[in-house]
N, C-alpha and C positions, 0 to 999 in steps of 0.2 A: 645803510643803503638798502632798499627793498629790491626783492627779485621780481623780474618781468616773468620768468618761467621757473616752475619748481616741479620736480619729478619725485615722487614718493613711492617706494616699495613696489616698483614697476615690473611686472612679469609679463612676458609675451612669448607666445610660441607659434610657429607654422604648423597646424595640425598637432602631431606629437612630438614635433621637434623643437626643444626650447631655444630661444634665441637671446632674451634678456631675462636676467635673474635678480630680482630685488634691487633694482637701480634707485639711488637717491642721488639728485643732481640740482644745483642751484645755479641760475644764469641771472646775475645781477643787472639791473638797468644801466645802460650806458657803457657796458663791458664788452670786450671781445673774448669769447671763451671757446677754446678748442676743444674738440672731442677727437681724440687720437686712438689709433690701435691698427692691427693688421686687417687685411681683407677678410670680410666675413665675421667680424667680431661683433656686428650690431650697430655701428655707427650710423649708417643711413637709416635703419629701422627706428632710431631715437627721433630722427628728424620726421619720419612719417607719422609717428605718434603724436608728436607735438603739433603737425598740422591737421591731425584728425582723419588721416587717409586710412589708418587701421586702427583697431581697438585692442587695449590690453586685455589679458585675462584677469589681471589683478593690479591694484595700485591706481595712482592718479597722475595725471599731467595737468596743471593749472598755468594758464596763460593770462596774464593781467588780471588775475582774480577769479577767472572762470575755469571751471573743471571741463576740459575739452570735450571729454567722452560723455558728458551729461547733456550737452547742447543738442537741440533739434537741428534740422537742416538749415533753416534760416540763421539760427544763432551761430552756427559753425561758419557759414559763408560771411556773416558779419565779423566774426573774429579773424577770419583770413584775410580780411581787407587790412587788418594791422600787420601782416606778414609779408615779407618779400622773400622770394625763393630763387637761388641760383642752382640749377640742376646740373648734374654731372655732363660735361661737355657742352654746356650752355643750352642746348635744346631750343634753338631759335627755329622760328617758321621760315623754312628755306624758300618759300614763294614770295614772302614779303620782304620789303626793304628794310634796311636798318631802322629807318624812321618809324615804319609801321610796326615793327616788333615792339618798339618801345612804347608806341602809342596804343598798343593792344589792351593793357591792363586799364588804361585811363579810360578808353572807350567802354570796356567791358564794365566797369564798376562805377564810373561817375557819369553825370549828365553834363559835363563840361562843354561850352562851345568849342568848335573847331579852332578857332583862333587861339584860345588859351591853351588847348591841348598842343598845339604847334609850338607855342613858347615854352611850355613845360618840357616837351620832348627834346627840344634843341637845348634847354638848359641842363637836362639830364646827360645828354650826349657830349655836352661841352665839359661836364664834370669828369667824365672819363675819357676826354681827349679825342672824341670822335664826331664832333658836330659837323665837320666838313665831309663826313663819309655817309651822311644820312640818307643818300639817295642809292647807295649801293646795296646789293644783295648779299646774304651771308656767304654764298660761294665766291665772291669777289674780294673778300678780305681775309686776312690771316686768322689763324686760330687763336692767337693771342688777342687779336682785335675783336674777334666774335665773342670771346669770354667777356670783354669789357662792355660789349653791346648787351650781353645778358645781365651784367651787373646793373647797367643803366636801367633795363627793363625791371629788374627786381626792386629797384629803389624808386620807380615811377610814382608810387602812391605815398612816398615819405613813410614807409612802414616803422613801426616801433620795433619790430623784430625782423632781422635778416637772417636767413639760413643758407649757408653756403655748403653745397655737397661736392667735395673734392674739387675746389675751384683751381688747384694747381696742375691737375692731371693733364698730361700730353703737352705741356707748354715748355717752351725753351727757357733757360736760366733768366734772361733779361725780362722776358714776358711774365715769368713767375715773380720776380722782384716787383715789377710794375703793378701786378695784380695785388699782391700782398700790401704794398703801400696804398693803393687805392681802396682795399677793405678797411684799413686803419683810418684813413683820412675821412671816408664817407662815414664811418661809424661816428667819429668825433664832430663832423659837420651836422649830422642828422640827429645827434643825440640818441641813437638807437642802440639796441642790444644786438650783437652779432654772435651766431653759433657757427663755427668753422669746424666742419667735419673733414679731416684730412689724415694722410700719412707721411705728409712732408714735413720733416722736423724742423729744418732750418727756417722756413718761412712762417711757420705756426709760431715758433718761439720768438721770432722777431716781433711779431704784432699782438700776440695774445696776452691777456692780463691773467688768465688762469687756465689750466689744462687738466682735463681728465683723460687717464689712459684707460682703455678697455681691452680686455681679452676674454674671449669665450662667454660674451653676454654680460659681464660683471666689470664694475669699477676695480682696477688692481692698484691703481696710484693716482694721486691728484696733487695739484699744487702750483705754484708760479713757475714760470720757465726757469728762472734762476734756481729755484729749489730743486726742481727735476734734474737740472744739468749736474747737480752735485749728489743726486740720489745714489744710493747703493743698492736700492731696490732692483732684484734681478729682472723683473719685466721691463722697467724703465731702462736699465742700462742695455739690454738686448735691443731695444726699439731704438734708442738714441743713437746707438753706435752701430746699428744695422748688422748685429752679430748673427750668424746663422744657427748657432747653438744657444740654447737658453730654455725658459719656461714656456715661450709661445711656440705652439707645435707647428710643424710644417704640414703634417698629414691631416686630413679631415678624420674626426674621430669615427670609430666603427671596427669592424672585424679585421683581423689581421690578415695580410696578403696570404700567408700560408694556409689559412682556414678556407679562403676563398678558392685557392688552388687545390684544395683537397689533401694538402701535405700534412696538416696537423702540427702540433708543436708550438703553436701560437707566436711564431716569430714574425 
């Protein structure tokens, strides 16, 4: 099976602060791939590099055979039409109705007549169970419903690649389960590739075909959910079992507290 997205020897830093270090990742067509790890490990940065929002210092990101960071502006916009993005917390336009939120990418990127846009939007909303909420504003629906509207917007153009950035954040257990099932079923219905960035182990392991674990900007473990559940790798065991102690640090790296307080001793 060919890969829709390939990342090779990828290095990225914000100014002098390294974020990603030599990443190599494959995202096969038609699969759901989870990228997991603690906050600040570089997960969302991977999505931003795939979408061409930022550029690496070294290495390559290839999407559907095209090197993202060698494209001009027109080429990048063309490639982005093959992508759908679910942002953290949905990022819906608060002044627009549910219908208008989903219609936005269709109006922005196509010349389809309004009659066809109407039918497409209602079909997408029906797929996420919210066709009858199309007249409501985001403030008039629940957080879980708003996340589903954001999913409908992400798939409006039937993208080859769908990227989900923390889709389960802030949701109740029922909404989390509904969203997870929706991601899996939409991936199969559209035949797309889904990249799922999250730290929610249960939901990701239920729907993902393959999982990458990141820590401090590097891949520390990878495999199928079944393999990782049996893994004795200390990074995986700490994350899967939510253990407070392990190789994943709690403190942001830097000077010791004693040094900042002028006490010395390096404690």
